[in-house]
N, C-alpha and C positions, 0 to 999 in steps of 0.2 A: 441263427441255426435252430431248427425245431428242437424242443427239449428232449424228445425221445431219441432223435438221431444223435444228439450230443451225448446222451447217456451211453449209447452203443459204442460211440467212438472212444469215450473215456474208458469203458470196459475193455475195449480192444487194446488201448494203450497200456492200461494197468496190467493186463494179462501178458502183453509182450515184454514189459519191464520185468515182471516177476519171472517169466520163463528165461529171459536172457541172463538175469542174475543167477538163477538156479543152474542153468546149463554151464556157465563158465566155472562156477565153483565145483559142480558135480564132476565135470570132465577132469578138472585139475586134481580132485580128490583121488581119482583112479589112475591118473598118469604121472603125478608128481610124488616125490617122497613125502611121508607124513609131516616132516618138519616144515617143508615148503608150503604144504597146504595149511598147517597151523599158522604160519607167518602170514599167509594171504588172508586167512580168516580174521586174524587180529587187525590187519589193515582195514578190513571191512567194519570191524567194531569201531575203530577210530573214525571211519567214514560216517558211520551212523551217529556218532557223537557230533560231528560237524553238521550233519543235516538237522539234528535236534537243536543245536545252537542257532542255526539260521531260522528254524521254525519259531524259536522263542524270541530272539532279538530282532528279527526282520519280519517274518510272516505274521506273527501275532499283531504287531502294530499296523502293518499294511492291511491286514484283514479289516480292522476297524476304520482306518483312514480312508481306504479306497471304496469301501461299501457304505460309507456315510454320505457319499456324493450322489447326486441325481443320476449320473450315468457312469457307473464304475467300469464299464467296458472300454473306456478310453482315458488315458492319462492327460488331464488338462494342464494348462500352464500354471494354475495355482497349486497343483499337486506335485508336479515334476521336481521342484526344488527339495521337497521333503523326501520324495522317493530316492533322489540322488544320495542323500545322507544314509539311507538304509542300504543302498547299493554299495557305498564305500564300506559300510560295516560288514556287509556280506563278503566283500573282497578280503577284508582283514581276517575274518573267521576262516575263509578258504585257505589263505596263506598260512595261518597258524597250524591248521590241521595237516596241510601238506608237509610242513616242516616236521611235525610229529611223526607222520607216516614214513618220510624219508629217513629220519634219524633212527627210528626203530628198525627199519629194514637194513640199514647200513650196519647197525649193531648186530642184528641177527644173522645176516648173510655175508657181510664184508664185501658186498658187491655195490660199488658206488654208482655205476651206470643204472643198475636195476632200481636203486633207491631214488635216483633222480627222475627216471621215467615214471615210476609208480607215484611219486609225490606230485609230479606234474599232472598226471591223469586224475589223481584224487582231488587236487585243487580245482581243476577245471570242472570236474563233476559237481563240486559244491557250488561253483559259480552258476552252473546250469540249474542246480536245485534252487538257488536264489531266483533265477529267472522264472522257474515254474511257480514259485510262491507269488511273484508279482503278477504274472500273466494269468494266474488262476482267478484273479480279481479283475482282469482287464479283458483279455481275449483268449478264451480257452482253446480255440482251434490252433493257435500258434504253439502252445505247449504240447498239444497232442501230436503235431507234426514232429516236434523235437523228440518226443518219446519214441515214436515209431522209427525215426531215423536212427536214434541211438541203438535201439534193440535190434533192428534189422541188420545194421552194419556189424554189430558185435556178434550176433548169432551166426551170420554167414561166415565171417572171418574165423571165428573160433572153430566152427565145424570143419573148415578147410584145414586149419592147423592140426586139428585132431586127426583128420583123415590122412594127412601127410606125416603123422607121428612127430610133429614138431611142437606140441603143446607143452610149454614149460611156464614157470613163474615169470620168466623174462619175456616170453612171447605174449602172455596174457597182459602184462603191463603195457606193452606197445599197442596191443589191440584196443585196450581200454582208452588209451590216449587218442588214437585215431578216431574211435567211435564218438568220443565226447566232442572232439573238434568239429566233426561233421554235424553233430546234434545241436551245437550252439548256433549254427547258421540262421535258423528262423528268428533268433532273438537279436541279431546284430543291429538291425535298423532301430528297434526300440531302445537298445542300450546306447546307441549313438545320440539319440534324442535326449536321454537322461544325462549323459556325460556333458553335453553342451550347455547345461544350465548352471546357475549359481546355487550352491547348496544352502538349504534352509535348515541350519543346525538346530534352531529353536524348535521347529516342528519335529525333527528327528528326536531331540531330547524329550519332548513332551510324550511322543509315542513310546520311547524307551522307559520313561518314568511310570507311565500308566499301565502299559501292557508288557513291555520287554523285560524290565527288571524283575517283577514277580515271576514271569514265565521263565527267566533265566535260572532263578533259584529252583524252580520246579524241574527244569531240565537236568540240573546238576544232581538233584536228589533222585530223580527218576533214573539217571545214569548209574548212580550208586546202587539203586534197587535192581536194575536190569543187568548191569555189566560189571559190577565190582568183582564178581567171580572170574570174569575173563581176564581182567588186569592182574588179579592175584595169581591165577594159575600160570599165565604166560611169564610173569616176572619171577615167580618162585619155583614153578615146576617145569617151565619150558614149553615151547610150541608143540612138541610131540605129545605131551600130556593133555594139551588143549585140543588136539585134533579130534578125538571122539565127541567131545562136547560141541566143538565147532561144526562137526558133521550133523549132529542132531539139530543144531540151530539152522543149518543150511536147509534141511528138509522141511522146516517150518518157515523159511524165508518167503516163499510165495504168499503165505498168509500175512506176514508182516508188511510186505509191499502193498498188498490189497487193502489192509486196514489203514495204512498211512495215506494211500491215494484216496480212499473213500472219505476219510476225514478232511483231506485237503479240498476235495470237490464239493462236499456238502456244507462246510462251514460258512461260506458266503451266503448260501440260501438260508441257513439257520439265522444268521445275523439279520437278514432282511425280514424274516418272519418274526423274530423277536422285536425288531424295531417297530413293526406294524401291529404287534400284539396279536398276531394270527396264530392262535393256539392250535387250531385244527391242522394248519400247515406244519407247525412244530412237531405235533404228534405224528403226522404222516412221515416226515423226514426222519425222525428218530426211530420210528418203527422200521422204515426201509433200511436204515443203517444197521439196526440190530439183526434183522433177517439176513442181510448181506454178510455181516461179520460171522454169524453162526454158520451160515451155509459155506462160507469160505473155509472155516475151521473144519467142518465135517468132511468136506471134499479133500482137504489136505491130509487129515489123519487117516481117512479111508484109503487114500492112495498109498500112503506109507505102509499100512498094514497089508494091503494087497501085494505090493511089490516084495515086501519081506517074506510073505508066505510063498510066493512063486520063485523068487530068486534073491535070497538074502545077500549074496555077494554083490548085487547091484547097488546096495545101500552102503555096505562096509566091506571092502575087499579082503581084509585080514581076518581070517577065521579065528585065529588065536586070541585076538582082542575084541571079538565081536560082542562078547557079553558086556563089555564096558560101553560100547555104542548103544546096545539095547537098553541098558539102565538109563543112559542119558536121554534117549528118545522118550522113554516112559515118563521121566520127570518133566522133560520139556513139553510134553503134550498137555500136562495139567497147567503149566505156566502159560502156554499159548491159548488155552481155553479161557483162562481168567482175563487175559489181555483182550480177547475177542469180546468177552462179556462187558468189559468196562469201556470199550472203544466209543460207543454212542454217548455215554455219559461224559467222557472227556471232550468230545466234539461239541456237545451242547453247552457245557460249562465255559469252554473257550469262546464260543459264539456269544455267550451272555456276558463276556468281559469279566469273568470270575477268575482272573489269573492269580490274584492274591490268595483266594481260597484254595485254588488248585495247588499252588506252591506249598501252602501249609499242610495240605493233605499228604504231599509227597515227603515231607520232613519225617513223619512218623515211620513210613515204610523204609526210608533210607536208614534211619537210626536202628531199625530192627535188622535190616539186611546185613550190614557190615559185621556185627558180632556173630550172627548165625552162620554166615558164609565162612568166617574164619574158624569157628569151632567145628563146623562140619568138615571143612578141608583138613584141619589139624588131626581129627580123630578118625575120619573115614576116607580121606582122599579126595582128589579133584572132582570126581563125578558127584559125590555127596554134597558138594558145595551148592548144588542146585536146590537143595532143600531150603536153604536160606532165602534164595530168590523166590521160591514158591510161597513161603510164609509171608514175605513182604508183599507180593502181588495180591494175595488174598486180603491182607489188611488194607492195601490201597484201594481195591475195588469196593470194600465195605465203606471206606471213608468217602469215596466219590458218590456212592448211592445216598449216603446221609446228606451230603451237600445238596444233591438234587432235591431231596425231600424238604430241605430248608428254604427252597426258592418258591414262594407261593405263586409268583407270576408264571411259573413254568410247570404247574401241577399237571396240566394236560400232557405235556411232553414227558414228564416223569412217569406217569401212569402208562404211557405207551412204551417207554423203554423198559419198564418192569416186566 
């Protein structure tokens, strides 16, 4: 497929995923009680943790393994046994997160059926995320079909339920389950090929030791930086207190989806350019990532400001607590900007196999986050807990910039990302 055509298809898939995720949460925010919306938002936080774990333990080793071969667009017999080990690891992560989601919802709502459906949907979505990570290095058109299937089925069905005034947390769980089952179909043939081979655990262990283990520690510390406040507020203040913060996070979710998809699509190209010492290509790719990330942020924030100016009720329906929502949006906009600015640096360092250095950089931000979030929450309430997240994100961005400057072989790319 021509490079330009593939870029447009990837853009369409990224936009469709971002819009479908936004639409579901947005309509639920307006149609469901605040507690139900807060519970759904926390389920999404757990989903994000699962995606990050798969990125670290599976996608990072596969990125190096599959792009070190002459023809990474096909999984050959020598590679399939190692891939199967990562697939089993992806299944284990999906199952663990599904149990956490189901257990939390059962505790929060006392609805066993809802908990089972949402947990099944969450687990299957993480299996689909594993497939995206593998096919990103193999055949991108397959994952694009899956993305478009998932988003189109979900958007159409959610809009119908909203039109019929039947949109609830229970119906959303069922629609997510149906959508992900449909979206898994393009991967079935490839998964069957992987399942049928003997697992090469030695290759899997090698990938885990070299890329997965340091990336795992990085994920856990980044999770502490990004979402410790979410766990704290839900556990100690409840889902209703979490709702305004979750809504602010929702309106920046399109940016998060775009940043994640951009990193996923560009990292294989960065790996190849680094392998070939093609510094001009590294600089061009990093520059494209930076421009796309900043453009996505500006579009996101301008849309929020415009909608709030024209119809504030469209963003937060309860006028009595709208000031809490506005404060959360203001703080989250700075956090989102910092994440957009450091996104190209993260992609380049991962492509350069600097997972140990990345993990160490996240330790300092996590160590700073936990006490700051606790102090801010204790003295000023749930919304102020975002100040701790903001300070940690700033520190993490500075540390990643310093890491780039310490890589002499990537000076061309660093100057471009600056």
